[in-house]
N, C-alpha and C positions, 0 to 999 in steps of 0.2 A: 247380533252379538256385539256387546259393548266391551271396549277396552278400558280396564280400570287400573289406575295407578294406586298401589297400596304403599304408604310410607309408615312403617311400623318397625321399631327396633326389637321388640319382644318376639323371639322366633316362635314360641308356642302360640301366641295370639295370632301372629302372621300366618302360621301354618293352618290354624283353624279357619281363619277368614279365607285364605286362598283355596283350600280344598272345598269349603262350602260354596263359595262363589263359582268355582269351576263346575260343581254339580248343578248349579243354577244356570249354567250356560255362558258365564262371563269369562273373558280372557283377562287374567290378572298378572300385572308386572310389579315386582316387589323391590322396594328400596329400603335399606336398613338405617339410613341416617338422613337428616334433613337436607344437607347439601346435595347428596346424590338424588334425593327426591326432587329438589328444585331443578337440578340440571336435566333430569328426565322429563319433567313437566314442561320445560322450556324447549327441549329439543324434539320430543316425540309427540305424536297425536294421541290423546286420550279422550274418552267420553266423560270421565269423572275421576275424582281422586278421593281416597279415604286417607286422612292424615292424622296420626297421633300427635298430641301436643308436646309431650315430654320426649324429645328426640336428641340423640347426640349430634355434635358438630353445629347443627342449626335447628333450633326448636320449631315446632309446627306453626306457631303464630308468626315468627319471622319468615318462615318459608312462604306462607300464604301472602303476607304483606309484600314481599319481594315479587311474588308471582303477579299480584294485582298491579303493582307499580310498573311491571313490564307489559301491562295491557292484557293479560290473560283473563278470559272469562270462564275458564274451566270450572265446572260445578265441583264444590268441595264439601265433603262431610268430615267434620272433626270427630275424633275419638279422644276421650279423656277420662281420667279418674277424678278430675275436678268437677264438682257438681253444684257449686253455688250459682246463684243468678248472675253474679258479677263475672264468674268464670265463663259462663255461656255468652254473656254480653261481650267479653273480651274476644271470644272466638268470632262472633259476628262482626265486631269492629275491625278485626284483622282482615276480613274478607271472606269468611266461611259462609256457606249457604245453609248448613245444618250442623247440629251438635248432638252427639250421642254419648251418654255417660257409661263408663265401664263400671261393673260388668253389665253386658247388654244381651238382649235376646237376638239371636241370629236372624230370626224371622223379621224382627223390627229393623235390623240393619238392611236387609234386602228390600223391605218395603220403602224405607227412606231413600235408598239408592235409586230404586225405580222411580220414585217421585221426582228426584233431582233430574234424572234422565228425561222423563216426560216433559218437565218444564223447560229443559234446555233444547229439546228437539224442535227444529223448524217444522212448519206445517207440512212440507213435502215429505219429511221423514215419518210423519205420523199417518200418512196415507197408506192404505194396504198395498202390498207388493203383489203384482199379478203377472201371470203368463198363461195364455190359453184360458182354461177354466180353473186354473189353480190360483188361489188367493191366500195371502198370509197377512193377518192383521197384527201389526207390531204392538199396538197398545193393549189389545185384548189377549195377545199371545195365542191366537187361534189360527188354524189352517183349514181351508176348505178346498175340495176338488169337486166340481160339478154341483156345488151347493151343499155337499155332504161334508160334515166336520170330520177331520182326521186327527186322532190323538197322537202327539209326538212327545218323545222324551226331550229333556232340556237340550241335550247335545244335538239331537236330530233337528230341533227347531233352529238352533244357532247355525248349523250347517246349511239348512235349507235357506235361511235368511241370507247367508253369505253368497250362496249360489244365485239366488234371486236378484241380489243387488248387483251381480256381475253377469246377468243373463246374456247368453250369446257368446260369452268369453270362455275360453278354455282355461281352467284353473288347475294348477299343478297340486300334487299331493303335499309338497312342502309348504306351499302357500296356505293350504287348508290347515295343515298342522299348526303353523304359526298363528293364524288368525282365529281359529276355532278352538284349538287346544292349548295354545301358548307355546313357549319355547322350550319347555322342559321334557318333551317327549322324544324318544329315540326315532329318528327318521325311518328306521327299518321296521317300525311297528306296523301292524295291520289295522289300527283303529279306524283309519279313514275308510279303507275298503269295507270293513264291517258295518260302519255307520251308513255308507252309501248303499250297501245291500239292504239294510233295514228300511232306509228311506224309499228305495225303489219298491219294496214290497208294499209300503203304505201309500205311496203317491202314484205309482204307475201300474201296479198289479191289477189286472182286470179292466184296465182303461184302454180305449181304442188308440190313444196316442201316447207314446212314451215321451217324457220330458227330460229325464236324467240320462245323459249319454256318457260313455267312456271313450276317450280318445287315446287309443292304445299307445303306451310309452310316453304320454304327455300329461294326461290328467282327466278332468271331468268338465262337462258343460251342461247347463240347464237351458234348453231351447225348445221351441215348438216348431222349428223350421228344418229339422233333420229327419 
């Protein structure tokens, strides 16, 4: 599951992008002006950023130029209504990695974002995540247990990825909510329990060894040694 910074002042556009990316399994953090976006990008760890060019306080080009001057290598996809070749070149010269013109296809936005993430991942992150006979292929977005492919929904895939990356560690419900669903969910919601239940049905049901365990009152752990 990738953490994406979205810097977009148009709330309708931002809402459309946030909800769509959330359905695709991304965690999206939203800033409504360029200065706030720059501060978030410098202070927090993100996997990529989507930056509108026409922003209040600090425009997108200046935001990215300052980010690059600070040494950041964060992959950045520009969004803009400006569509001339010179406009696109300005975005690349400022330090952007890709440029998408509004209005855009959401499917193309996701495809370009995934391409940026693949290019920025070190070789170790591109390797399959495994425990026992469970294997998760990050690039192909496929999961296998005992060599048999298991179909997962986007959120289930993100949750399993998070558990695999922290295998053997007990992860609290709040940590899962923040990392897999983002910060906008009520901590009293049962979405984590429901998603864990579905994952168990698909990953552990009918298998000789259970991998997803509940630590009562604490959280969940994915491990083959319990």
